[in-house]
Every structure is written in C-alpha cells, then in structure tokens.
MISEDREN-203545 format. One line per 2 residues: number of its first residue (from 1); their letters; for each residue z, x negated, y of N, C-alpha, C. Coordinates in steps of 0.05 Angstrom, whole numbers, plus 5000, padded with zeros to 4 digits. Atoms other than C-alpha are relative to their C-alpha. Example, Ala and Ser with C-alpha at 12.3 -4.5 7.8 and 13.67 -1.06 7.14 Angstrom:
2
1 = as = 5000:4982:4976:5156:4754:4910:5000:4982:5024  4999:5016:4976:5143:4727:4979:5014:5015:5022
# end
This chain:
251
1 = ms = 4982:5014:5018:2708:3695:6500:5029:5006:5008  4972:4993:4994:2781:3717:6494:5016:4975:5004
3 = qv = 4982:5023:4994:2837:3672:6518:5014:4991:4974  4986:5011:5023:2870:3626:6467:5028:4992:5009
5 = li = 4972:5006:4995:2947:3623:6468:5011:4985:4976  4989:5015:5022:2981:3569:6427:5030:4998:5004
7 = yv = 4971:5000:5000:3055:3578:6413:5010:4975:4984  4993:5026:5012:3083:3508:6399:5030:4998:4996
9 = eg = 4972:5006:5005:3149:3492:6366:5008:4975:5016  4990:5023:4986:3191:3445:6409:5002:5004:5030
11 = gg = 4999:4999:4971:3207:3432:6481:5027:5009:5011  4973:4992:4991:3279:3457:6483:5000:5026:5015
13 = dt = 4997:4974:4987:3304:3515:6525:4999:4998:5030  5001:5003:4971:3295:3487:6595:4972:4991:5009
15 = ra = 5027:5008:4990:3233:3476:6639:4997:4970:5001  5001:5029:4998:3252:3403:6646:4990:4987:4973
17 = lq = 5009:5010:5027:3239:3394:6570:4974:5012:4992  5025:4986:5008:3183:3445:6562:4976:4989:5014
19 = sp = 5023:5009:4985:3139:3417:6617:4987:4975:4988  5013:5023:5012:3128:3348:6584:4986:5007:4974
21 = lr = 5014:4992:5024:3111:3382:6518:4973:5013:5006  5025:4987:4993:3059:3426:6551:4980:4980:5010
23 = eg = 5018:5020:4989:3029:3366:6588:4989:4982:4977  5009:5017:5023:3026:3324:6524:4980:5014:4983
25 = fr = 5019:4985:5016:2992:3378:6484:4975:5007:5016  5024:4995:4984:2946:3394:6542:4980:4976:4998
27 = kl = 5017:5024:5002:2920:3322:6540:4988:4997:4972  5010:5001:5028:2914:3325:6464:4977:5019:4996
29 = fq = 5021:4980:5003:2873:3389:6466:4976:4994:5017  5023:5008:4983:2831:3362:6523:4983:4980:4985
31 = gv = 5016:5019:5016:2811:3306:6477:4984:5014:4978  5014:4984:5020:2790:3358:6425:4977:5015:5013
33 = lg = 5018:4981:4988:2754:3405:6472:4982:4989:5022  5016:5011:4979:2727:3360:6526:5000:5017:5025
35 = er = 5004:4985:4975:2699:3400:6585:5004:5030:4996  4997:4972:5005:2712:3467:6553:5025:5011:5013
37 = dq = 4976:4987:4990:2763:3517:6578:5023:4992:4981  4977:5008:5016:2833:3497:6554:5017:5024:4992
39 = pr = 4982:4978:5008:2881:3541:6515:5025:4999:5017  4974:4999:4987:2946:3564:6546:5021:4992:4979
41 = ii = 4980:5011:5018:3004:3526:6515:5027:5011:5007  4973:4989:4996:3071:3561:6507:5020:4983:4984
43 = ac = 4979:5016:5012:3129:3513:6493:5023:5019:4993  4981:4979:5008:3178:3555:6453:5028:4991:4993
45 = gg = 4974:5009:5008:3237:3512:6437:5003:4999:4970  4995:5002:5029:3266:3522:6368:4978:5013:4983
47 = rq = 5020:4991:5019:3226:3538:6306:4999:5031:4998  4999:4971:5002:3249:3610:6298:4991:5013:5026
49 = qa = 5008:4990:4974:3240:3621:6372:4969:5000:5003  5029:5001:4999:3167:3599:6365:4988:5023:4985
51 = fd = 5011:4978:5017:3155:3650:6310:5004:5026:5014  4994:4975:4986:3189:3705:6350:4981:5003:5024
53 = df = 5017:4999:4977:3149:3688:6413:4971:5006:4992  5027:4995:5011:3085:3687:6372:4996:5030:4993
55 = kr = 5002:4972:5007:3099:3757:6345:4999:5018:5025  5001:4985:4975:3113:3783:6415:4973:4997:5014
57 = gl = 5026:5005:4988:3049:3751:6439:4978:5017:4987  5019:4984:5013:3009:3788:6387:5000:5029:5011
59 = es = 4997:4972:4989:3036:3854:6415:4992:5002:5029  5005:4998:4971:3032:3838:6489:4973:4990:5008
61 = hp = 5027:5010:4993:2964:3802:6487:4981:5007:4977  5016:4993:5023:2923:3842:6437:4971:4990:5002
63 = da = 5028:5009:4997:2857:3817:6466:4998:4970:4999  5000:5029:5001:2877:3744:6463:5001:4990:4971
65 = rc = 4998:5013:5026:2873:3696:6404:5026:4984:5000  4974:5013:5000:2946:3678:6390:5002:4982:4975
67 = il = 4998:5020:5021:2960:3616:6348:5029:4989:5000  4973:5013:5004:3027:3590:6320:4996:4972:4990
69 = lv = 5002:5028:5009:3034:3514:6314:5028:4990:4996  4973:5009:5006:3096:3490:6279:4999:4977:4979
71 = ds = 4997:5020:5021:3120:3433:6234:5000:5014:4973  4998:4989:5027:3110:3445:6160:5027:4994:4987
73 = ea = 4974:5009:5010:3176:3408:6147:5000:4989:4972  5002:5009:5028:3153:3393:6076:4970:4998:4993
75 = pv = 5028:5002:5008:3089:3377:6038:4987:5027:4997  5015:4975:5003:3036:3431:6037:4981:4995:4976
77 = ae = 5016:5002:5024:3002:3443:5970:4970:4998:5007  5029:5002:4994:2929:3422:5969:4986:5026:4996
79 = gg = 5013:4974:5001:2888:3483:5984:5018:5024:5003  4980:4978:4998:2952:3523:5995:4997:5015:5026
81 = lk = 5001:4982:4976:2956:3581:6044:5024:4993:5018  4979:5008:4981:2997:3566:6106:5022:5021:5002
83 = wa = 4979:4979:4999:3032:3634:6110:5016:5000:4974  4985:5002:5026:3050:3626:6036:5020:4978:5001
85 = hl = 4981:5023:4997:3081:3558:6051:5024:5008:5017  4978:4992:4982:3122:3587:6108:5017:5023:4988
87 = gk = 4985:4979:5013:3142:3647:6066:5018:4990:4979  4984:5011:5022:3169:3604:6010:5021:4980:5010
89 = rv = 4982:5021:4991:3204:3553:6053:5027:5011:5007  4972:4992:4994:3280:3560:6054:5006:4996:5030
91 = gd = 4995:5002:4972:3301:3574:6125:4980:5015:5017  5021:4985:4986:3236:3609:6144:4997:5028:4988
93 = sw = 5006:4975:5013:3216:3663:6095:4984:5019:5018  5016:4985:4981:3164:3685:6146:4977:5013:4985
95 = tc = 5024:4986:5010:3110:3736:6130:4980:5003:5023  5021:4998:4980:3044:3742:6166:5003:5027:5014
97 = pa = 4996:4975:4985:3055:3793:6221:4974:5016:5004  5024:4983:4995:3008:3851:6237:4985:4988:5023
99 = ga = 5018:5011:4979:2949:3828:6279:4994:4970:4996  5004:5028:5005:2952:3757:6251:4985:4996:4973
101 = de = 5013:5006:5025:2915:3723:6194:5004:4970:4994  4996:5028:5007:2910:3655:6160:4990:4981:5021
103 = as = 5011:5017:4978:2871:3628:6220:5017:5002:5025  4982:4996:4977:2929:3648:6266:5023:4980:4999
105 = vy = 4978:5019:5002:2977:3593:6242:4989:4973:4991  5007:5027:5009:2969:3517:6236:5026:4983:4999
107 = lm = 4976:5015:5006:3018:3465:6212:4997:4970:5007  4998:5029:4996:3037:3395:6236:5014:4989:4975
109 = vq = 4990:5009:5027:3046:3363:6167:5007:4971:5001  4978:4981:5004:3100:3346:6159:5016:5004:5026
111 = am = 4988:4996:4974:3120:3341:6232:4982:4988:5022  5016:5010:4978:3092:3325:6301:5000:4969:4999
113 = et = 4997:5029:5001:3117:3253:6291:4979:4988:4981  5020:5010:5019:3068:3246:6233:4974:4994:5015
115 = wl = 5024:5005:4984:3011:3252:6283:5003:4975:5017  4995:5024:4983:3043:3198:6326:4996:4974:4985
117 = va = 5001:5025:5015:3050:3145:6272:4972:4994:4989  5027:5005:5008:2976:3154:6256:4986:4979:5018
119 = dp = 5011:5019:4981:2962:3110:6317:5021:4980:5009  4981:5020:4992:3007:3049:6317:4994:4986:5026
121 = ga = 5008:5013:4975:2967:3019:6374:5010:5014:5025  4991:4984:4977:2984:3075:6422:5031:4997:5003
123 = la = 4971:5004:4999:3058:3068:6404:5007:4973:5010  4994:5027:4991:3056:2993:6414:4996:4997:5030
125 = vy = 5005:5001:4971:3027:3001:6484:5022:5014:5015  4979:4985:4987:3079:3053:6502:5027:4986:5000
127 = yg = 4974:5012:5003:3140:3016:6476:5001:4971:5009  5001:5028:4990:3117:2946:6494:5013:4980:4981
129 = qd = 4989:5023:5015:3153:2883:6473:5022:5010:4981  4980:4995:5021:3196:2884:6410:4994:5026:4984
131 = fn = 5007:4977:5017:3160:2945:6381:4991:4988:4973  5005:5010:5026:3157:2934:6306:4981:5018:4985
133 = ak = 5021:4983:5012:3091:2965:6281:5002:4998:4969  4999:5003:5030:3105:2937:6210:5019:5020:4987
135 = al = 4980:4981:5011:3161:2988:6202:4987:5028:4995  5013:4973:5003:3111:3047:6205:4988:5003:4973
137 = pr = 5013:4996:5026:3084:3079:6142:4971:4993:5000  5028:5009:5002:3018:3052:6117:4982:5018:4984
139 = as = 5015:4982:5017:2996:3111:6075:4974:5009:5014  5025:4991:4988:2923:3130:6086:5001:5030:5006
141 = nl = 4995:4972:4995:2944:3203:6081:5029:5003:5008  4972:4999:4990:3007:3208:6124:5013:5027:4994
143 = et = 4988:4974:5006:3017:3281:6105:5016:5000:4974  4985:5003:5025:3045:3257:6039:5027:4987:5004
145 = va = 4975:5014:4993:3101:3219:6074:5021:5020:5010  4979:4981:4993:3167:3257:6079:5007:4998:5030
147 = kl = 4993:4999:4971:3188:3279:6149:5023:4981:5006  4977:5017:4995:3254:3241:6144:4991:4970:4999
149 = dv = 5009:5028:5001:3217:3177:6124:4984:4993:5025  5015:5005:4975:3171:3183:6184:5020:4996:5023
151 = kr = 4980:5003:4978:3231:3193:6230:5015:4973:4997  4985:5025:5004:3268:3134:6199:4982:4976:5007
153 = al = 5018:5022:4993:3206:3090:6207:4997:4997:5030  5002:5001:4970:3200:3109:6281:5026:4987:5012
155 = dn = 4974:5012:4991:3274:3092:6291:5000:4970:4997  5000:5029:5005:3265:3024:6259:4980:4985:5017
157 = at = 5022:5013:4984:3201:3009:6298:5008:4998:5029  4995:4998:4971:3231:3026:6366:5028:4991:5009
159 = tk = 4971:5004:4993:3305:3009:6363:5005:4977:5019  4995:5024:4984:3298:2941:6397:4983:5000:5026
161 = ts = 5017:5000:4976:3249:2962:6452:5016:5008:5025  4986:4994:4975:3268:2971:6525:5002:5030:5004
163 = kg = 4998:4971:4998:3255:3046:6519:5020:5012:4981  4980:4991:5019:3304:3050:6463:4988:5015:4976
165 = ry = 5008:4986:5025:3302:3088:6397:4984:5025:5007  5017:4976:4996:3249:3143:6390:5016:5025:5004
167 = gk = 4988:4973:4996:3268:3211:6418:4978:5019:5006  5020:4979:4996:3232:3277:6427:4986:4997:5028
169 = ah = 5012:5004:4974:3221:3262:6501:4977:4980:4999  5021:5020:5004:3181:3201:6479:4976:5014:4986
171 = gf = 5021:4987:5016:3142:3244:6430:4982:5017:5016  5016:4982:4984:3119:3293:6482:4980:4985:5018
173 = vl = 5019:5017:4985:3088:3236:6522:4979:4988:4982  5017:5014:5019:3059:3201:6462:4978:5019:4988
175 = ig = 5020:4982:5012:3024:3264:6434:4975:5002:5017  5024:5000:4983:2978:3260:6494:4986:4974:5002
177 = kv = 5011:5026:4999:2963:3187:6483:4987:4990:4974  5010:5010:5026:2945:3181:6409:4970:5003:4998
179 = dl = 5029:5000:5005:2874:3167:6387:4994:5023:4980  5006:4978:5018:2847:3232:6358:4985:4992:4975
181 = tk = 5015:5009:5023:2800:3196:6312:5018:4990:4978  4981:5010:5020:2858:3161:6278:5018:5022:4989
183 = vr = 4984:4977:5010:2899:3225:6274:4984:5016:4980  5017:4984:5017:2842:3263:6243:4995:4986:4973
185 = kr = 5006:5016:5024:2829:3207:6193:5024:5000:4981  4976:5003:5016:2901:3202:6168:5016:5025:4996
187 = cp = 4986:4975:5003:2923:3274:6175:4979:5023:4996  5022:4981:5006:2873:3321:6141:5004:5028:5011
189 = la = 4995:4973:4990:2906:3386:6162:5000:5001:5031  5003:5001:4971:2908:3363:6234:4970:5002:5007
191 = de = 5028:4999:4996:2833:3353:6229:4990:5029:4997  5007:4972:5005:2827:3424:6201:5006:5017:5025
193 = ff = 4992:4985:4976:2865:3451:6262:4981:4994:5023  5018:5007:4978:2822:3413:6312:4972:5011:4997
195 = ia = 5026:4988:5005:2758:3437:6280:5001:5030:5006  4997:4972:4995:2784:3509:6283:5002:5005:5030
197 = ln = 4996:4997:4971:2805:3501:6356:4973:4996:5014  5026:5005:4988:2737:3473:6373:4981:5024:4997
199 = gl = 5016:4977:5005:2705:3534:6343:5008:5025:5015  4990:4976:4986:2748:3583:6382:4991:5001:5029
201 = ia = 5006:5001:4971:2728:3560:6452:4972:4990:5004  5028:5006:4996:2655:3561:6472:4997:4980:5023
203 = pr = 5006:5019:4978:2625:3506:6516:4995:5015:5026  5007:4988:4975:2620:3521:6590:4970:4999:5005
205 = ag = 5028:5000:4993:2552:3539:6617:4992:4974:5015  5009:5024:4987:2515:3476:6635:5013:4974:4991
207 = sa = 4987:5024:5010:2562:3429:6599:4984:4988:4977  5015:5013:5021:2536:3379:6550:5007:5011:4973
209 = tp = 4996:4990:5027:2528:3404:6479:4991:4980:4980  5008:5020:5020:2523:3364:6415:4970:5002:4994
211 = va = 5029:5000:5007:2452:3344:6397:4997:5012:4972  5004:4987:5026:2427:3388:6341:4988:4980:4980
213 = aa = 5011:5018:5020:2411:3354:6276:4971:5006:4996  5029:4997:5004:2339:3343:6260:4996:5021:4978
215 = tp = 5006:4979:5019:2309:3402:6223:4984:4988:4977  5015:5012:5022:2288:3380:6153:4973:5015:4996
217 = va = 5026:4988:5006:2216:3393:6134:5003:5019:4977  4998:4980:5020:2211:3457:6095:4983:4993:4976
219 = aa = 5015:5006:5024:2191:3450:6023:4977:5020:4997  5022:4981:5003:2124:3481:6005:5007:5021:4980
221 = tp = 4995:4977:5019:2127:3549:5971:4975:5006:4986  5025:4994:5015:2079:3573:5917:4982:5018:5016
223 = ga = 5020:4984:4986:2016:3601:5948:4999:4996:5030  4999:5003:4971:2036:3579:6018:4992:4972:5008
225 = aa = 5007:5027:4994:2019:3506:6013:4972:4997:5009  5027:5005:4991:1959:3480:6049:4983:4990:4978
227 = tk = 5018:5009:5021:1900:3471:6003:4988:4973:5007  5011:5026:4994:1881:3400:5997:4969:5001:4994
229 = sa = 5029:5001:5004:1807:3387:6004:4994:4981:4977  5007:5017:5023:1775:3360:5942:4989:4974:5009
231 = pt = 5010:5026:4991:1761:3287:5946:4969:4999:4999  5029:5001:4998:1689:3274:5967:4990:4976:4984
233 = kr = 5010:5022:5016:1651:3235:5916:4978:4985:5015  5021:5016:4987:1609:3179:5941:4974:5003:4985
235 = av = 5026:4997:5012:1535:3189:5929:4992:4974:4986  5008:5023:5015:1510:3144:5875:4971:4994:5006
237 = vs = 5028:5008:4993:1447:3108:5898:4989:4985:4977  5012:5014:5023:1403:3090:5840:4983:4977:5010
239 = kt = 5015:5023:4993:1374:3022:5844:4973:4998:4985  5026:5003:5013:1299:3013:5831:4996:4972:4992
241 = pr = 5004:5028:5009:1286:2953:5788:4976:4987:5013  5022:5014:4987:1243:2900:5820:4977:4995:4980
243 = at = 5023:5005:5017:1173:2894:5793:4998:4970:4993  5002:5027:5009:1162:2831:5752:4971:4992:4999
245 = kp = 5027:5010:5002:1099:2789:5757:4992:4993:4971  5008:5007:5028:1059:2783:5692:4996:4970:4997
247 = rr = 5003:5029:5004:1060:2714:5662:4971:4993:4993  5027:5009:5006:0995:2676:5660:5000:4986:4973
249 = pr = 5001:5014:5026:0974:2655:5590:4996:4970:5003  5003:5029:4999:0979:2582:5575:4972:4992:4990
251 = a = 5027:5009:5009:0913:2544:5568:5002:4988:4972
# end
C-alpha cells in the first residue's frame, strides 16, 4: 500500500502554527481510520500555497497517493465535480494537474469551521461557561450555510467565554475533538471524504476488521432447484362391513 499524503490548507507559515493543525487533523483521521496506518499531514499555510505544495508533491512523490484538502469557500453544486468547482471559483481558477484526478482533491464545505459547528457539544466542553450554543446554525445540512454566517455564529457563541472569541488556533484543537458521527451526518461531503480515506488505507495485519454482512440465500435458478419429493399419499384402508345377524321371524 502506497503512502497517503494529505496537503491541508491552513496552519500559517511557522511551525508554531502548523504543529497544532497537524495534531488536530491527526486525531480526526485517527477517528476515521482507527488502528490503521495514518496518512502524513502537510500543513501548507495559505490556500494557494496548499495547491502549489500539492503539485510539487505529485512530482516528488510519484508512488504516493497525494490528496489536496481545502475549503470550498462557497456552496458546491449537488453532484458537481470538485476540480470544476475550483476551476470556476474566482481567486482559484485551478485546473487538475497531471498525475491527479477527481479522487485527489476533497473540500471542506464551506470551511473547516463548518465541521466544527456540527458538534455543539464538543465546543461547549472546550469553551466552558458562557458558551452560547443557541447562536450556532441549526441546519441539518450545514454545507448550505455560507462560510461568513458560520464564522459570525462562532463569534457570537464564543465572545463571552474565558477563551475569548473563536480563532484559528482554537479551530486546530477543536478539529481533533469533534464527534465524527455528527460531522458525517450534517456535512455530506465530509462523509464522502472519510469514506474515500478509509478505502485508501488497508487494515493492519491482525487488526480487527468489520464483520461481514450475512450472505443472502441465493435464489433458485431454473433447472438447478432441488426437486421436491412428491407428497406421499396415505394408503386408503377399505373397511369391511360387519356381518349382520338375520332376524328371527315373529311367531
């Protein structure tokens, strides 16, 4: 199995900022993969830097599986192609580089913060007293909520807490604390990414594997079905009528 390299948008330009991002995503992916080998996480800083690092990775690691993970910044059309979205977006105009394909890029729709607000409980534990969970968006599909609205909701929910208003440093810690089940339920394209990641990395030898579904009983095919034995008729036993005594004539 080839190594998986994930180039993540964010983390700034210093190790002090990049290390928390790597640690947060490491915990997130550990929740997805369990005991499997973990991908290598490359914190790239800015958005364009992430794309450039990804392209260089394709050239320098031809035997690895390189993946780009960035914010979508805007809604993604249902069933839409990810590279097409990035190609049309003003400020990006990215085209799929040589050696990559549609399975080489995944989007945090519409931003990493969208995944965070999918789990208000984790945020409440982190921020503690005076966290206002009611300020968070309640949409069942959070990917329909604009990035700016998510950011504004986080600001309003956290502004009175002892940790202060939400910042990226908070986000890098929180991404490793959110409940994956809640993220997958409210962020469909996140679920798509986690499924793909799970398929890229094989379980370690000897590790627990999911129990296989029960195999359904195959339907009988013409000519192959077992011949049913004809029902056995019960033998009919004829009853012999009892002999009757002759009547004696009356005197």
